[in-house]
C-alpha positions as CSV (number, residue, x, y, z in Angstrom):
1,M,-15.0,-4.3,-47.9
2,C,-13.9,-3.7,-51.5
3,L,-13.3,-0.3,-53.1
4,I,-16.7,-0.3,-54.9
5,C,-18.6,-1.0,-51.6
6,S,-16.7,1.6,-49.7
7,S,-17.2,4.2,-52.5
8,I,-20.9,3.4,-52.6
9,D,-21.2,3.7,-48.8
10,K,-19.5,7.1,-48.9
11,N,-21.7,8.3,-51.8
12,Q,-18.7,8.8,-54.0
13,L,-20.0,6.7,-56.9
14,T,-23.2,6.9,-58.8
15,L,-25.0,3.7,-59.5
16,N,-23.9,3.8,-63.2
17,E,-20.3,4.2,-62.1
18,A,-20.6,1.3,-59.7
19,W,-22.0,-0.9,-62.5
20,R,-19.1,0.1,-64.8
21,N,-16.5,-0.6,-62.1
22,L,-18.0,-3.9,-61.3
23,H,-17.9,-4.8,-65.0
24,E,-14.2,-3.9,-65.1
25,M,-13.3,-5.7,-61.9
26,Y,-15.7,-8.7,-61.7
27,E,-13.0,-11.3,-62.6
28,T,-10.8,-10.2,-59.7
29,I,-13.6,-10.1,-57.0
30,E,-14.6,-13.2,-55.2
31,E,-17.8,-14.8,-56.5
32,D,-19.6,-14.4,-53.2
33,H,-18.8,-10.7,-53.0
34,V,-20.0,-10.1,-56.5
35,G,-23.3,-11.5,-55.4
36,E,-23.3,-9.1,-52.4
37,L,-22.4,-6.2,-54.7
38,L,-25.2,-7.0,-57.1
39,D,-27.7,-7.3,-54.2
40,M,-26.5,-3.9,-52.8
41,M,-26.7,-2.2,-56.2
42,M,-30.1,-3.7,-57.0
43,S,-31.4,-2.5,-53.6
44,I,-30.2,1.0,-54.3
45,E,-31.8,1.0,-57.8
46,M,-35.1,-0.3,-56.4
47,T,-35.1,2.5,-53.7
48,A,-34.3,5.1,-56.3
49,E,-37.3,3.9,-58.4
50,E,-39.6,4.1,-55.5
51,E,-38.6,7.6,-54.7
52,T,-39.0,8.9,-58.2
53,E,-42.3,10.5,-58.9
54,V,-43.8,10.1,-62.4
55,Y,-46.0,12.8,-63.8
56,P,-48.1,11.3,-66.6
57,I,-49.1,13.5,-69.5
58,P,-52.9,13.7,-69.8
59,F,-53.9,12.1,-73.1
60,D,-55.8,15.2,-74.3
61,E,-52.6,17.2,-74.0
62,W,-50.4,14.8,-75.9
63,D,-50.6,16.7,-79.2
64,E,-49.4,19.9,-77.5
65,W,-46.5,18.0,-75.9
66,N,-45.7,16.2,-79.1
67,N,-45.4,19.4,-81.1
68,W,-42.7,20.7,-78.7
69,G,-40.1,18.7,-80.6
70,S,-37.0,20.2,-82.0
71,D,-37.0,22.0,-85.3
């Protein structure tokens, strides 16, 4: 198991940090393992998206929300 995998397993890396680390190290990791890492990270990302709740803004309230911008 590589450093990125073990850090992900221990929850020591965020997904963004794992992507950054893979980008820095992809040339030194075996091609098969890069595929495994990509599968692992995509699985984590898909799980996170499923767990995220989205609260849509009702259309009739859009003007009120839109006017909350910074001055």
